[in-house]
C-alpha positions in Angstrom: -0.1 0.0 0.1 1.0 3.4 -1.0 0.2 5.7 2.0 0.3 9.3 2.3 0.9 11.1 5.5 -0.8 14.2 5.7 -0.4 17.0 8.9 -3.4 19.8 8.7 -1.8 23.0 10.2 -4.2 25.6 10.5 -2.9 29.2 11.6 -6.0 30.6 12.9 -7.8 29.4 16.1 -10.4 31.1 18.0 -8.7 29.4 21.2 -5.1 29.4 20.2 -4.0 31.5 17.1 -0.9 30.6 15.7 -0.6 27.3 17.6 1.4 25.3 15.1 4.1 27.5 15.6 3.9 27.3 19.6 7.6 26.5 20.9 7.8 23.2 22.8 11.1 22.9 24.2 12.9 24.4 21.6 11.2 23.2 18.7 7.8 24.0 17.1 4.7 22.1 17.7 4.5 21.6 14.0 8.3 20.2 13.7 7.6 17.8 16.4 4.8 16.1 14.8 6.4 16.2 11.3 9.6 14.8 13.0 7.3 11.9 14.5 5.4 10.8 11.4 8.7 10.8 9.3 9.7 7.7 11.6 6.9 5.7 10.1 8.1 3.5 7.9 4.9 2.9 6.5 4.4 6.4 5.0 5.3 7.0 1.4 5.7 10.8 2.0 4.8 13.0 4.6 3.4 16.6 3.8 1.9 19.3 6.0 -0.9 20.8 4.7 -1.6 24.8 5.8 -3.4 28.0 5.0 -0.9 30.2 6.1 2.5 31.7 4.2 4.4 31.8 8.0 3.9 28.5 8.5 4.4 27.4 5.1 8.3 29.2 5.0 8.6 27.8 8.7 8.0 24.1 7.7 10.3 24.7 4.6 12.9 26.3 6.6 13.3 23.2 8.9 13.7 21.1 5.7 10.1 19.6 5.7 7.5 19.0 3.1 4.5 21.4 2.5 1.7 22.4 0.9 -0.6 25.5 0.9 -4.2 24.8 1.1 -7.1 27.3 1.0 -7.9 28.7 4.3 -11.9 28.0 3.5 -11.7 24.7 4.6 -14.0 23.4 7.1 -12.3 20.5 8.2 -8.9 18.9 8.1 -10.5 16.3 5.6 -11.1 18.6 2.8 -7.6 20.0 3.6 -6.2 16.7 3.0 -8.2 16.2 0.1 -7.1 19.1 -1.5 -3.2 17.8 -0.8 -4.3 14.6 -2.5 -5.5 16.2 -5.4 -2.2 18.5 -6.2 -0.2 15.0 -5.9 1.3 13.8 -9.3 1.9 10.5 -7.7 -0.9 8.0 -6.9 -1.6 7.1 -3.6 -4.3 4.6 -2.1 -4.5 5.8 1.3 -4.3 9.3 3.3 -3.8 8.9 6.8 -4.6 12.5 8.7 -2.2 13.2 11.5 -3.0 15.8 13.8 -1.1 18.6 14.0 -1.8 19.7 17.4 -0.5 16.2 19.0 3.5 16.4 19.1 4.0 13.7 20.7 2.4 11.2 18.6 4.1 7.6 18.7 5.1 6.4 15.5 3.8 3.2 16.4 0.0 4.3 16.9 0.3 5.5 12.8 1.6 1.9 12.0 -0.8 0.5 14.0 -3.6 2.7 11.9 -1.9 1.3 8.4 -1.9 -2.3 9.1 -5.7 -1.7 8.9 -5.4 -0.5 5.3 -5.8 -3.8 3.3 -7.6 -2.0 0.1 -11.0 -3.2 1.1 -11.1 -0.9 4.3 -12.9 2.5 3.6 -12.1 4.5 6.8 -10.4 3.8 9.8 -9.0 5.4 13.2 -7.9 4.4 16.6 -9.3 4.1 20.3 -8.0 3.8 23.6 -9.7 2.5 26.6 -11.0 4.9 29.3 -9.8 4.7 32.7 -11.8 7.0 35.0 -15.1 8.4 35.6 -14.1 11.9 35.0 -12.5 11.0 31.7 -16.0 9.5 30.9 -18.0 12.6 31.2 -15.6 14.7 29.7 -17.6 16.5 26.6 -13.9 17.0 25.3 -12.8 13.4 25.0 -14.9 11.7 22.3 -16.4 8.3 23.0 -16.9 5.7 20.6 -18.9 2.4 20.3 -18.2 -0.6 17.7 -19.4 -3.8 16.7 -17.9 -7.4 16.9 -16.1 -6.5 13.6 -14.7 -3.7 15.2 -16.6 -1.0 13.0 -17.6 2.3 14.7 -21.4 2.4 15.2 -21.5 5.6 16.9 -19.0 8.7 18.1 -20.2 10.8 21.0 -19.3 13.1 23.3 -21.6 12.0 26.0 -20.9 9.0 27.7 -22.0 5.7 25.4 -23.4 3.3 26.0 -25.8 4.6 29.0 -25.5 2.0 32.0 -29.2 1.9 33.3 -29.8 2.0 37.1 -26.2 2.8 37.8 -25.4 6.3 38.9 -21.6 6.1 39.0 -18.5 3.6 38.6 -19.8 2.8 34.9 -15.7 2.6 33.7 -16.0 -0.6 36.0 -19.2 -2.1 34.7 -18.0 -1.9 31.1 -15.4 -1.0 28.7 -15.7 2.5 27.6 -13.1 4.1 24.7 -12.3 7.2 23.7 -11.6 8.3 19.9 -8.0 9.2 18.8 -8.3 11.8 15.9 -5.7 10.1 13.7 -8.0 9.2 10.5 -7.2 7.0 7.5 -9.0 7.1 4.4 -9.0 5.2 1.3 -8.2 8.0 -1.4 -11.6 7.3 -3.4 -13.5 7.6 -0.2 -11.7 10.4 0.8 -12.9 12.1 -2.6 -16.4 11.2 -1.7 -16.9 12.4 1.8 -15.6 15.8 1.2 -18.8 16.0 -1.2 -21.1 15.2 1.4 -23.2 17.8 3.0 -23.1 18.1 6.6 -25.7 16.1 8.7 -28.1 16.2 11.6 -26.1 14.1 13.8 -22.7 15.9 12.9 -24.2 19.1 13.9 -25.6 17.7 17.1 -22.1 16.4 18.2 -19.9 18.5 16.1 -18.1 15.2 14.8 -17.4 14.9 11.1 -17.1 11.3 11.3 -20.6 11.3 11.9 -21.7 12.3 8.6 -19.5 9.6 7.1 -21.6 7.0 9.4 -25.0 8.5 8.4 -24.2 8.1 4.7 -23.3 4.2 4.8 -19.1 4.6 5.2 -17.5 2.0 7.8 -14.7 3.3 9.8 -12.7 0.4 11.4 -11.2 0.9 15.0 -7.9 -0.5 16.6 -7.1 0.0 19.8 -4.0 1.5 21.4 -2.9 1.5 24.6 -0.4 4.5 24.0 -1.8 7.8 25.2 -1.9 11.3 23.0 -1.5 14.5 24.8 -3.6 16.9 22.3 -3.1 21.0 22.4 -6.4 23.3 22.1 -5.4 25.7 24.7 -2.4 27.7 26.1 -3.1 25.5 29.1 -3.1 22.4 27.3 0.4 23.8 26.1 1.7 24.6 29.7 0.8 21.0 30.2 2.7 19.7 27.4 5.7 21.0 28.6 5.7 19.5 31.9 4.9 16.0 30.1 8.2 16.9 28.3 10.0 17.9 31.1 9.0 14.7 32.9 9.1 12.1 30.0 11.7 13.3 27.8 14.5 15.8 29.4 
């Protein structure tokens, strides 16, 4: 399989403008993500997809491959498709690597790549939740799946609801959170970017629900590795603390 890794890196953000350029231990966040992705041998190419010349120049300066994209894309998925459409080489799959997870492990990308057999339409990763606090956190997206490891639904609410019990649900059932690393078969990527926003998507603010509502299948694989996403300046401070403890 020929797989293209794409790292969307948008400049504008209501909670954290210029986030990809934030300093983390002497390196920008986008550089750290890029370096981690390049360690994955399953990726034939890695490209940063940005909408801003400052990020474009920065990636060029550290020797990375970068593609300028429109600033009108509603999601990273749409940005990935624009990059794919500009490539002369042909790819079987695209893996969307989140630009705000500087500690993404190559093993996680490799796990996702292991599911890409030509039949898989879409794929993503999940991780078991460890506490009731995580389960109730609306910023952690939960997922349920069938016996074939195909996603049934994603939600910001705890799913499934455990009737008759008020607390300690995580001790009664295996609950999983979604890790936002996506793989798309290239023909499917083209199709899903043409879909109109769906009711469930608008309700939960989760684009993957649009794909499910339209009948596409999303395979899931479980990882035991944690991710450290950065959405706010406060998250950045926690990431710096994580870096000092785990990488110094």
